[in-house]
FILUMMAR-975200 format. One line per 10 residues: for each residue y, z, x of N, C-alpha, C. Coordinates in steps of 0.05 Angstrom, whole numbers. Layout:
<atoms>
Y Z X Y Z X Y Z X ~ ...
</atoms>
This chain:
<atoms>
153 2645 2513 178 2641 2526 186 2612 2523 ~ 210 2607 2512 219 2580 2506 235 2570 2530 ~ 228 2546 2538 242 2533 2561 264 2516 2551 ~ 289 2525 2554 313 2509 2545 325 2496 2570 ~ 326 2470 2568 337 2454 2590 365 2443 2582 ~ 384 2450 2597 411 2441 2592 415 2415 2608 ~ 422 2393 2595 426 2368 2610 449 2370 2629 ~ 448 2355 2649 470 2355 2669 495 2343 2657 ~ 518 2350 2670 544 2340 2660 547 2310 2663 ~ 534 2299 2684 535 2270 2688 521 2255 2665
499 2267 2656 485 2254 2634 501 2255 2608 ~ 515 2277 2603 532 2278 2579 555 2258 2580 ~ 567 2255 2604 589 2235 2606 579 2207 2604 ~ 555 2202 2611 544 2175 2609 540 2167 2580 ~ 535 2187 2562 530 2181 2534 555 2177 2518 ~ 577 2191 2524 602 2188 2509 626 2188 2528 ~ 648 2175 2520 671 2174 2538 685 2201 2539 ~ 696 2207 2561 711 2232 2564 741 2227 2557 ~ 751 2242 2539 779 2239 2530 795 2262 2542 ~ 814 2255 2559 831 2275 2572 860 2268 2563
872 2285 2547 899 2280 2537 920 2279 2560 ~ 917 2296 2579 936 2295 2601 934 2269 2616 ~ 910 2259 2621 907 2233 2635 918 2211 2617 ~ 914 2213 2591 924 2193 2573 955 2191 2573 ~ 968 2214 2573 998 2214 2574 1008 2203 2601 ~ 994 2209 2622 1002 2199 2648 1000 2169 2649 ~ 978 2158 2638 974 2129 2638 995 2115 2620 ~ 1001 2128 2597 1021 2117 2579 1048 2117 2591 ~ 1056 2138 2605 1082 2139 2619 1084 2118 2640 ~ 1062 2114 2655 1063 2093 2675 1066 2065 2663
1051 2061 2641 1054 2035 2627 1082 2030 2617 ~ 1095 2051 2606 1122 2049 2596 1142 2043 2619 ~ 1138 2055 2642 1155 2050 2665 1152 2021 2674 ~ 1127 2012 2675 1123 1984 2683 1136 1964 2664 ~ 1134 1970 2638 1145 1952 2618 1176 1951 2620 ~ 1188 1975 2624 1217 1975 2627 1227 1962 2652 ~ 1212 1965 2674 1220 1952 2699 1217 1922 2699 ~ 1198 1912 2685 1193 1883 2684 1209 1869 2662 ~ 1226 1884 2647 1243 1872 2627 1227 1864 2602 ~ 1210 1881 2593 1194 1875 2570 1212 1874 2545
1205 1857 2526 1221 1853 2502 1220 1878 2485 ~ 1244 1887 2476 1246 1911 2459 1233 1905 2432 ~ 1219 1925 2422 1206 1922 2396 1177 1915 2398 ~ 1166 1909 2422 1138 1903 2426 1122 1928 2428 ~ 1102 1931 2413 1087 1955 2414 1072 1958 2440 ~ 1072 1983 2449 1058 1989 2474 1028 1988 2469 ~ 1013 1976 2486 984 1974 2484 972 2002 2488 ~ 953 2010 2471 941 2037 2475 926 2038 2501 ~ 929 2060 2516 914 2062 2541 885 2065 2537 ~ 871 2059 2557 841 2061 2556 832 2077 2580
809 2089 2576 797 2107 2596 771 2094 2604 ~ 767 2094 2630 742 2082 2640 723 2105 2645 ~ 701 2106 2630 681 2127 2634 666 2123 2660 ~ 648 2141 2664 632 2140 2689 613 2116 2689 ~ 607 2105 2665 589 2082 2664 602 2057 2673 ~ 629 2056 2675 643 2032 2684 653 2014 2662 ~ 647 2019 2636 656 2002 2614 682 2013 2603 ~ 701 1995 2597 727 2004 2587 725 2008 2557 ~ 729 2033 2549 727 2041 2521 755 2049 2512 ~ 766 2035 2491 793 2043 2481 792 2069 2466
814 2084 2467 815 2110 2454 819 2106 2424 ~ 809 2124 2409 815 2123 2380 844 2128 2374 ~ 854 2116 2352 883 2119 2346 892 2148 2341 ~ 874 2164 2329 882 2191 2322 884 2209 2347 ~ 873 2199 2370 875 2216 2393 901 2212 2409 ~ 918 2193 2401 943 2188 2415 964 2208 2405 ~ 980 2220 2423 1000 2239 2414 1021 2226 2396 ~ 1031 2239 2375 1051 2227 2358 1077 2220 2372 ~ 1086 2237 2391 1111 2231 2405 1109 2205 2420 ~ 1086 2200 2432 1083 2175 2447 1082 2151 2429
1070 2153 2405 1069 2131 2386 1097 2124 2377 ~ 1114 2144 2371 1142 2138 2363 1158 2126 2385 ~ 1151 2133 2410 1165 2121 2433 1159 2092 2436 ~ 1134 2084 2431 1126 2056 2434 1136 2038 2412 ~ 1143 2050 2389 1152 2033 2367 1180 2022 2373 ~ 1187 1999 2362 1214 1989 2366 1235 2007 2354 ~ 1259 2011 2367 1279 2029 2357 1291 2021 2330 ~ 1289 1996 2322 1301 1987 2297 1282 1990 2273 ~ 1257 1998 2278 1238 2001 2256 1225 2029 2258 ~ 1240 2051 2252 1228 2077 2253 1210 2082 2230
1193 2102 2232 1175 2109 2211 1191 2119 2187 ~ 1180 2115 2163 1195 2122 2139 1199 2152 2137 ~ 1224 2160 2132 1230 2188 2130 1232 2203 2156 ~ 1229 2190 2178 1230 2204 2204 1251 2190 2221 ~ 1269 2204 2233 1289 2192 2250 1276 2184 2276 ~ 1284 2161 2288 1272 2153 2313 1280 2171 2335 ~ 1260 2182 2350 1267 2200 2372 1279 2184 2395 ~ 1291 2199 2414 1303 2187 2437 1281 2176 2456 ~ 1288 2155 2470 1269 2143 2489 1264 2162 2512 ~ 1238 2164 2518 1231 2181 2541 1241 2169 2567
1242 2143 2569 1250 2130 2594 1272 2110 2587 ~ 1297 2115 2595 1319 2097 2588 1315 2070 2601 ~ 1327 2049 2590 1325 2022 2602 1341 2021 2628 ~ 1335 2002 2645 1349 2000 2670 1379 1994 2666 ~ 1395 2000 2686 1424 1998 2684 1433 1969 2680 ~ 1418 1950 2692 1426 1922 2690 1416 1908 2665 ~ 1403 1923 2647 1393 1910 2622 1416 1905 2603 ~ 1418 1881 2591 1440 1875 2573 1438 1890 2547 ~ 1461 1900 2536 1459 1915 2511 1452 1897 2488 ~ 1440 1909 2467 1433 1894 2443 1458 1889 2427
1465 1864 2420 1489 1858 2405 1486 1867 2376 ~ 1509 1875 2364 1509 1884 2337 1504 1860 2318 ~ 1488 1864 2297 1482 1842 2279 1507 1833 2264 ~ 1511 1807 2259 1534 1796 2245 1530 1801 2215 ~ 1553 1806 2201 1550 1810 2171 1541 1784 2158 ~ 1524 1787 2139 1513 1764 2125 1524 1763 2096 ~ 1522 1740 2084 1532 1736 2057 1513 1751 2038 ~ 1525 1760 2016 1510 1775 1996 1492 1757 1979 ~ 1500 1732 1975 1485 1714 1959 1468 1696 1977 ~ 1447 1684 1965 1431 1666 1981 1409 1681 1996
1400 1668 2017 1378 1680 2033 1387 1704 2049 ~ 1413 1707 2055 1423 1730 2070 1421 1726 2100 ~ 1412 1703 2109 1409 1699 2138 1433 1685 2150 ~ 1451 1674 2134 1474 1660 2144 1497 1679 2149 ~ 1508 1681 2174 1529 1700 2180 1555 1692 2166 ~ 1570 1713 2157 1595 1708 2143 1618 1711 2163 ~ 1627 1690 2175 1648 1690 2195 1674 1682 2183 ~ 1697 1695 2191 1723 1687 2180 1731 1660 2190 ~ 1746 1645 2173 1755 1618 2182 1775 1620 2204 ~ 1775 1601 2222 1794 1602 2245 1823 1599 2235
1841 1612 2249 1870 1610 2243 1882 1586 2258 ~ 1893 1568 2243 1905 1544 2255 1933 1551 2265 ~ 1940 1540 2288 1967 1545 2300 1987 1526 2288 ~ 1980 1509 2269 1998 1490 2257 1999 1494 2227 ~ 2021 1484 2215 2023 1485 2186 2007 1463 2174 ~ 1989 1470 2156 1972 1450 2142 1988 1439 2118 ~ 1991 1413 2117 2007 1400 2097 1989 1382 2080 ~ 1992 1384 2054 1976 1367 2036 1987 1339 2036 ~ 1969 1320 2029 1977 1292 2028 1996 1287 2005 ~ 1999 1306 1986 2018 1302 1964 2047 1303 1974
2051 1314 1998 2079 1316 2008 2087 1293 2026 ~ 2073 1271 2025 2081 1247 2040 2108 1237 2030 ~ 2126 1233 2049 2153 1224 2042 2173 1247 2038 ~ 2164 1272 2040 2182 1295 2037 2199 1298 2062 ~ 2225 1298 2058 2244 1300 2081 2244 1327 2095 ~ 2232 1347 2082 2230 1373 2095 2213 1372 2120 ~ 2193 1354 2120 2175 1352 2143 2190 1342 2168 ~ 2210 1326 2164 2226 1317 2187 2242 1339 2201 ~ 2247 1361 2186 2263 1383 2197 2246 1405 2209 ~ 2219 1403 2207 2202 1423 2220 2198 1416 2249
2211 1430 2266 2211 1423 2295 2201 1446 2312 ~ 2203 1471 2303 2195 1494 2319 2166 1500 2320 ~ 2151 1491 2300 2122 1494 2299 2110 1467 2292 ~ 2085 1463 2298 2072 1438 2292 2061 1438 2263 ~ 2055 1415 2253 2043 1412 2227 2024 1388 2228 ~ 2005 1388 2210 1985 1367 2208 1976 1363 2180 ~ 1966 1339 2174 1955 1334 2147 1928 1347 2143 ~ 1923 1356 2119 1898 1369 2113 1892 1366 2083 ~ 1867 1367 2076 1858 1365 2048 1857 1393 2036 ~ 1880 1402 2026 1883 1429 2015 1895 1427 1987
1892 1448 1972 1902 1449 1944 1932 1454 1945 ~ 1943 1474 1959 1972 1479 1959 1986 1458 1976 ~ 2012 1458 1974 2028 1439 1989 2029 1446 2019 ~ 2032 1472 2025 2033 1481 2052 2016 1506 2055 ~ 1999 1506 2075 1983 1530 2081 1994 1542 2107 ~ 2005 1566 2105 2018 1579 2128 2001 1599 2141 ~ 1978 1606 2131 1960 1626 2142 1935 1627 2125 ~ 1918 1647 2132 1893 1650 2117 1898 1658 2088 ~ 1919 1673 2083 1925 1683 2056 1953 1677 2047 ~ 1967 1658 2060 1995 1652 2053 1997 1622 2049
2007 1614 2025 2010 1586 2019 2038 1582 2006 ~ 2047 1558 2004 2073 1551 1993 2070 1526 1976 ~ 2085 1526 1953 2087 1503 1936 2116 1494 1936 ~ 2120 1468 1940 2147 1457 1942 2155 1447 1914 ~ 2181 1453 1907 2191 1444 1881 2220 1437 1883 ~ 2227 1414 1874 2255 1405 1873 2265 1410 1844 ~ 2290 1422 1843 2301 1427 1817 2305 1402 1801 ~ 2312 1380 1814 2315 1355 1799 2289 1345 1788 ~ 2267 1349 1803 2241 1341 1792 2232 1361 1770 ~ 2240 1386 1773 2232 1406 1752 2246 1400 1726
2270 1390 1726 2284 1384 1701 2270 1361 1687 ~ 2258 1343 1702 2243 1320 1690 2215 1328 1681 ~ 2202 1346 1696 2174 1354 1691 2173 1385 1691 ~ 2181 1398 1670 2182 1428 1670 2155 1441 1672 ~ 2133 1428 1665 2106 1441 1666 2092 1435 1692 ~ 2104 1422 1710 2090 1414 1735 2083 1439 1752 ~ 2102 1457 1755 2098 1480 1773 2077 1499 1762 ~ 2076 1502 1735 2056 1519 1723 2028 1508 1728 ~ 2025 1482 1726 1999 1469 1730 1990 1472 1759 ~ 2009 1471 1778 2002 1474 1806 1994 1503 1813
2007 1522 1800 2000 1550 1805 1973 1556 1794 ~ 1966 1545 1771 1939 1550 1759 1917 1538 1776 ~ 1923 1517 1791 1903 1505 1809 1895 1524 1832 ~ 1912 1542 1839 1906 1561 1861 1887 1583 1852 ~ 1887 1590 1827 1869 1611 1816 1873 1638 1830 ~ 1898 1643 1839 1904 1668 1852 1885 1674 1876 ~ 1878 1654 1890 1860 1657 1913 1874 1666 1938 ~ 1900 1668 1938 1915 1675 1962 1932 1699 1956 ~ 1937 1715 1977 1952 1740 1974 1981 1734 1969 ~ 1993 1715 1983 2021 1709 1980 2024 1680 1973
2036 1674 1950 2041 1647 1941 2072 1644 1939 ~ 2083 1626 1955 2112 1622 1956 2119 1597 1941 ~ 2139 1599 1923 2149 1576 1909 2176 1569 1923 ~ 2175 1548 1940 2198 1540 1956 2214 1520 1939 ~ 2236 1529 1928 2253 1513 1910 2276 1501 1925 ~ 2278 1475 1924 2301 1461 1936 2322 1457 1914 ~ 2345 1470 1918 2367 1469 1899 2383 1443 1905 ~ 2379 1422 1889 2392 1397 1892 2406 1387 1867 ~ 2414 1406 1850 2429 1399 1826 2454 1417 1825 ~ 2473 1408 1809 2498 1423 1806 2495 1448 1789
2484 1444 1765 2480 1466 1746 2452 1478 1751 ~ 2450 1495 1771 2423 1504 1780 2416 1532 1769 ~ 2434 1547 1757 2427 1574 1748 2407 1574 1725 ~ 2409 1559 1704 2389 1560 1683 2361 1552 1692 ~ 2357 1530 1707 2329 1525 1715 2318 1545 1735 ~ 2335 1557 1751 2325 1578 1769 2316 1603 1754 ~ 2330 1610 1733 2322 1633 1717 2296 1626 1702 ~ 2293 1602 1693 2268 1594 1680 2244 1595 1699 ~ 2248 1586 1723 2226 1587 1743 2219 1615 1750 ~ 2239 1632 1753 2234 1660 1760 2219 1674 1738
2227 1671 1713 2212 1683 1691 2183 1673 1690 ~ 2178 1648 1696 2151 1637 1695 2134 1646 1718 ~ 2146 1652 1742 2130 1659 1765 2124 1689 1767 ~ 2140 1705 1754 2135 1734 1756 2107 1742 1745 ~ 2098 1732 1722 2071 1740 1713 2049 1728 1732 ~ 2054 1707 1746 2034 1694 1763 2035 1705 1792 ~ 2051 1726 1797 2052 1740 1823 2060 1720 1845 ~ 2080 1704 1840 2090 1685 1860 2118 1694 1869 ~ 2125 1687 1893 2151 1694 1905 2168 1669 1905 ~ 2191 1670 1893 2209 1647 1892 2229 1649 1915
2231 1628 1931 2250 1626 1953 2267 1602 1949 ~ 2293 1605 1950 2312 1584 1945 2322 1573 1971 ~ 2323 1547 1973 2334 1533 1997 2354 1512 1987 ~ 2377 1511 1999 2398 1493 1990 2400 1468 2008 ~ 2382 1464 2026 2381 1440 2042 2352 1437 2053 ~ 2346 1413 2063 2320 1408 2075 2316 1424 2100 ~ 2337 1428 2115 2336 1443 2140 2330 1473 2135 ~ 2342 1483 2114 2337 1511 2107 2309 1515 2097 ~ 2299 1496 2082 2271 1498 2072 2251 1497 2096 ~ 2258 1480 2116 2240 1478 2139 2241 1504 2155
2265 1517 2157 2267 1543 2171 2250 1564 2158 ~ 2249 1564 2131 2233 1584 2117 2203 1579 2124 ~ 2194 1555 2123 2166 1549 2129 2159 1557 2158 ~ 2177 1551 2177 2172 1559 2205 2171 1589 2208 ~ 2188 1603 2194 2189 1632 2197 2164 1645 2185 ~ 2155 1636 2162 2130 1646 2150 2106 1641 2168 ~ 2106 1617 2181 2084 1611 2199 2085 1628 2224 ~ 2108 1632 2235 2111 1648 2260 2103 1677 2256 ~ 2108 1687 2232 2103 1716 2226 2077 1720 2210 ~ 2058 1701 2211 2034 1704 2195 2016 1726 2205
2016 1732 2231 1999 1752 2242 2014 1776 2253 ~ 2040 1778 2246 2056 1800 2255 2054 1824 2236 ~ 2054 1848 2247 2053 1872 2229 2079 1875 2213 ~ 2078 1891 2193 2102 1895 2176 2123 1911 2189 ~ 2116 1929 2208 2136 1946 2221 2155 1930 2239 ~ 2149 1905 2246 2167 1889 2261 2192 1881 2245 ~ 2189 1879 2219 2212 1873 2202 2227 1897 2193 ~ 2216 1921 2197 2230 1945 2188 2251 1953 2209 ~ 2270 1968 2200 2291 1977 2217 2281 2000 2235 ~ 2287 1998 2261 2279 2018 2280 2301 2039 2282
2294 2063 2275 2312 2086 2276 2302 2107 2295 ~ 2321 2118 2310 2313 2139 2329 2306 2165 2316 ~ 2317 2170 2292 2310 2193 2277 2328 2218 2283 ~ 2347 2216 2302 2363 2239 2307 2387 2240 2289 ~ 2400 2263 2288 2422 2267 2268 2447 2251 2277 ~ 2452 2249 2302 2477 2235 2312 2476 2206 2304 ~ 2453 2193 2308 2451 2164 2301 2453 2160 2271 ~ 2442 2178 2255 2444 2175 2226 2473 2179 2217 ~ 2487 2198 2230 2515 2203 2222 2533 2179 2230 ~ 2527 2167 2254 2542 2143 2262 2538 2120 2243
2513 2117 2234 2506 2095 2216 2520 2098 2189 ~ 2522 2122 2179 2534 2127 2153 2564 2124 2153 ~ 2577 2137 2172 2607 2137 2172 2618 2112 2184 ~ 2605 2099 2203 2615 2074 2214 2613 2051 2194 ~ 2599 2054 2172 2598 2034 2151 2625 2032 2136 ~ 2641 2053 2138 2668 2052 2126 2686 2035 2144 ~ 2702 2019 2131 2720 2002 2146 2741 2019 2162 ~ 2746 2010 2186 2765 2022 2205 2755 2048 2217 ~ 2731 2057 2212 2719 2081 2224 2699 2071 2245 ~ 2704 2077 2270 2686 2069 2292 2670 2093 2302
2654 2089 2322 2637 2110 2333 2653 2132 2346 ~ 2675 2125 2358 2692 2146 2370 2704 2164 2349 ~ 2712 2153 2326 2721 2170 2304 2699 2187 2293 ~ 2675 2177 2292 2653 2193 2282 2648 2217 2301 ~ 2649 2212 2327 2645 2234 2346 2668 2255 2344 ~ 2692 2245 2339 2714 2264 2336 2711 2280 2310 ~ 2703 2268 2289 2699 2283 2264 2676 2303 2266 ~ 2655 2296 2279 2632 2314 2282 2638 2338 2299 ~ 2655 2334 2320 2662 2357 2337 2685 2374 2326 ~ 2703 2361 2311 2726 2376 2301 2721 2389 2274
2708 2374 2256 2703 2384 2229 2676 2397 2226 ~ 2655 2382 2233 2628 2393 2231 2608 2373 2220 ~ 2592 2382 2202 2570 2365 2191 2581 2344 2172 ~ 2563 2328 2162 2571 2307 2142 2581 2319 2117 ~ 2570 2341 2108 2579 2354 2083 2607 2365 2087 ~ 2613 2377 2110 2640 2387 2115 2660 2364 2118 ~ 2651 2342 2129 2670 2319 2131 2677 2307 2104 ~ 2657 2305 2086 2662 2294 2060 2679 2313 2043 ~ 2676 2339 2047 2692 2359 2031 2718 2367 2044 ~ 2724 2356 2067 2749 2364 2081 2773 2352 2067
2795 2367 2068 2820 2358 2056 2835 2339 2075 ~ 2857 2328 2065 2872 2310 2081 2885 2324 2104 ~ 2894 2349 2100 2906 2365 2122 2886 2370 2144 ~ 2861 2376 2137 2841 2381 2158 2834 2356 2174 ~ 2833 2333 2160 2827 2309 2174 2851 2300 2191 ~ 2875 2307 2184 2898 2299 2200 2899 2313 2226 ~ 2885 2336 2229 2885 2351 2254 2867 2338 2275 ~ 2850 2319 2266 2832 2306 2285 2847 2285 2301 ~ 2845 2285 2328 2859 2265 2344 2847 2237 2340 ~ 2865 2218 2338 2856 2190 2335 2853 2181 2306
2856 2199 2287 2854 2192 2258 2882 2190 2247 ~ 2890 2166 2239 2916 2163 2227 2915 2164 2197 ~ 2937 2158 2184 2939 2160 2155 2921 2139 2142 ~ 2919 2115 2154 2903 2094 2142 2873 2101 2143 ~ 2863 2111 2165 2835 2118 2168 2828 2141 2149 ~ 2846 2161 2147 2841 2183 2128 2840 2173 2099 ~ 2858 2156 2092 2859 2145 2065 2833 2129 2059 ~ 2824 2113 2078 2800 2097 2073 2775 2115 2072 ~ 2775 2136 2088 2752 2154 2087 2750 2169 2061 ~ 2773 2179 2051 2773 2193 2026 2768 2174 2002
2777 2149 2004 2773 2130 1983 2743 2124 1980 ~ 2729 2121 2003 2700 2115 2002 2685 2138 1990 ~ 2696 2163 1992 2682 2186 1981 2688 2191 1952 ~ 2713 2187 1944 2721 2195 1917 2721 2172 1897 ~ 2724 2147 1906 2725 2125 1886 2698 2121 1873 ~ 2698 2115 1847 2673 2110 1833 2661 2083 1841 ~ 2635 2081 1839 2621 2056 1846 2627 2034 1826 ~ 2627 2041 1801 2632 2022 1779 2655 2032 1762 ~ 2674 2015 1757 2697 2022 1741 2691 2013 1712 ~ 2689 2031 1693 2684 2022 1666 2707 2004 1655
2699 1986 1638 2719 1967 1627 2740 1981 1610 ~ 2731 2001 1594 2750 2015 1577 2770 2031 1593 ~ 2760 2044 1614 2779 2059 1631 2798 2040 1646 ~ 2788 2016 1653 2805 1998 1668 2827 1987 1650 ~ 2822 1984 1624 2843 1974 1606 2864 1995 1601 ~ 2856 2021 1602 2876 2042 1597 2890 2050 1623 ~ 2882 2038 1646 2894 2046 1671 2923 2036 1673 ~ 2940 2049 1687 2969 2040 1689 2971 2016 1707 ~ 2994 2004 1707 2999 1980 1723 2998 1988 1752 ~ 2994 1968 1770 2993 1973 1799 3019 1985 1808
3017 2004 1825 3041 2017 1836 3033 2039 1855 ~ 3051 2051 1868 3045 2073 1887 3034 2097 1872 ~ 3012 2108 1881 2999 2130 1868 2985 2147 1889 ~ 2985 2173 1887 2971 2189 1907 2942 2186 1907 ~ 2930 2179 1884 2901 2176 1882 2895 2146 1884 ~ 2879 2139 1904 2873 2111 1908 2853 2101 1886 ~ 2836 2119 1877 2816 2111 1857 2829 2104 1830 ~ 2853 2114 1825 2866 2108 1799 2881 2082 1800 ~ 2885 2070 1823 2899 2045 1825 2880 2022 1818 ~ 2886 2008 1797 2870 1986 1788 2887 1961 1786
2878 1939 1797 2892 1914 1795 2879 1897 1774 ~ 2896 1881 1761 2886 1863 1740 2890 1835 1749 ~ 2869 1819 1746 2869 1791 1753 2865 1775 1728 ~ 2882 1754 1723 2878 1738 1699 2854 1720 1702 ~ 2840 1716 1680 2817 1699 1678 2824 1673 1664 ~ 2804 1655 1661 2810 1629 1650 2816 1630 1620 ~ 2805 1650 1606 2810 1651 1577 2834 1668 1569 ~ 2851 1675 1588 2874 1691 1582 2870 1721 1584 ~ 2846 1730 1586 2841 1759 1588 2845 1768 1617 ~ 2843 1793 1621 2846 1804 1647 2821 1820 1655
2814 1820 1680 2791 1834 1690 2801 1855 1709 ~ 2788 1879 1708 2796 1901 1724 2782 1899 1751 ~ 2798 1905 1773 2787 1905 1800 2798 1929 1814 ~ 2784 1940 1833 2794 1963 1849 2818 1953 1865 ~ 2835 1972 1873 2858 1965 1889 2850 1957 1917 ~ 2870 1948 1933 2864 1938 1959 2852 1959 1977 ~ 2862 1984 1974 2852 2005 1991 2823 2011 1985 ~ 2815 2012 1960 2787 2017 1952 2769 1994 1961 ~ 2779 1969 1958 2763 1946 1967 2760 1947 1997 ~ 2780 1955 2011 2777 1956 2040 2758 1978 2049
2758 2001 2034 2740 2022 2041 2711 2015 2036 ~ 2707 1999 2015 2680 1990 2009 2672 1965 2025 ~ 2689 1954 2042 2683 1931 2058 2685 1905 2043 ~ 2699 1904 2020 2702 1880 2004 2724 1863 2016
</atoms>
């Protein structure tokens, strides 16, 4: 008979540590709560819990015995395991903990650690030192301006600049403005060529400047005095951060407002007449196709208003020169569009012009 002796449980526990997963999770949860309450720094790994065996010595647990969910919880949220989405935190941070700020965008070149911040918007017009002695600066009174080391003459915003040009100086140095535009290297969205018209024969140089600036994507603005040039600079500066819809026409979108806008553009037709036409005749199509007898039945519309209304509808926009030469002499005619007046020109020829009724209907 073989005598088999089973050692006691206390002896087995003294030889090796007892690993209890339930106790391990409880200790890890308590450690996480303590770390969150004391404001522990995010991203610091949680220390692995230890179990104290019956012998009294603290023995750390092996890494493979720790549950995977608990390991992912202890890792910082910004460095998840490869291929695995970071799970939600088992214990949310306290309510008074400050949120983590979003990282600033960094530059693509270089070390990548320097944040790429937009330049501040100045509330004043930046003026180059090249414009010293320019009389336009004395007329800038609604906004401030200051000297700055810039390539353009005036900087009106982050992407808006202006180059000043006098026509008198352009006639002496025709290649000056092209050299100034090439210095900008198209680094700005809007480049304004502010031209001061200070010569008598200004049409040929203005056409030359316009043809040269179109390929360079520059906008030519003409000013006939220093005060007008200053107003342009002040306006561009004041509207540098305004949306484009502020400059657009605000329309209610209803039919009555659109009908008033169209018909009241005709001379001698007011809003009361438009209301009378819409109620007596009907829609815009019916008003344009109505005869003189139908329009005469409308109260408040006399012979002059009816004639101007029909002239605006039936008269051509452009009178051909050949037809104007074959037109009869001015005189009473039932058709206003056929009445053409001739005005003598300097070389003895005559130029065709619409009659007074047609000019009045068109607002000329």
